[in-house]
C-alpha angles and dihedrals in degrees: 000000000000090000099295144072117271130205112236129204130197115267144159140202106230120213094027138098133183115271125182132232124197115224117199099178104117093213092056095045091047091053097043098035092229141074092209123073131181122232134172114265131181113270113161100209097032137083139193114230120213145119131302124215122190114223123182132200091261090055092052093044091052089057094061 
């Protein structure tokens, strides 16, 4: 990402779970290879585990 390796830490989004949306647009399904796509959805006692990357203003400015 942004032309270099990034250190990642463990993280989670509390109060969310993965939902699923069905996409029927043939262009989208041809590009992604699937008609079903996950998205975060509210779920009070759930969480989505993943990775956290720290980006600073200088990192974002360098991308422009």
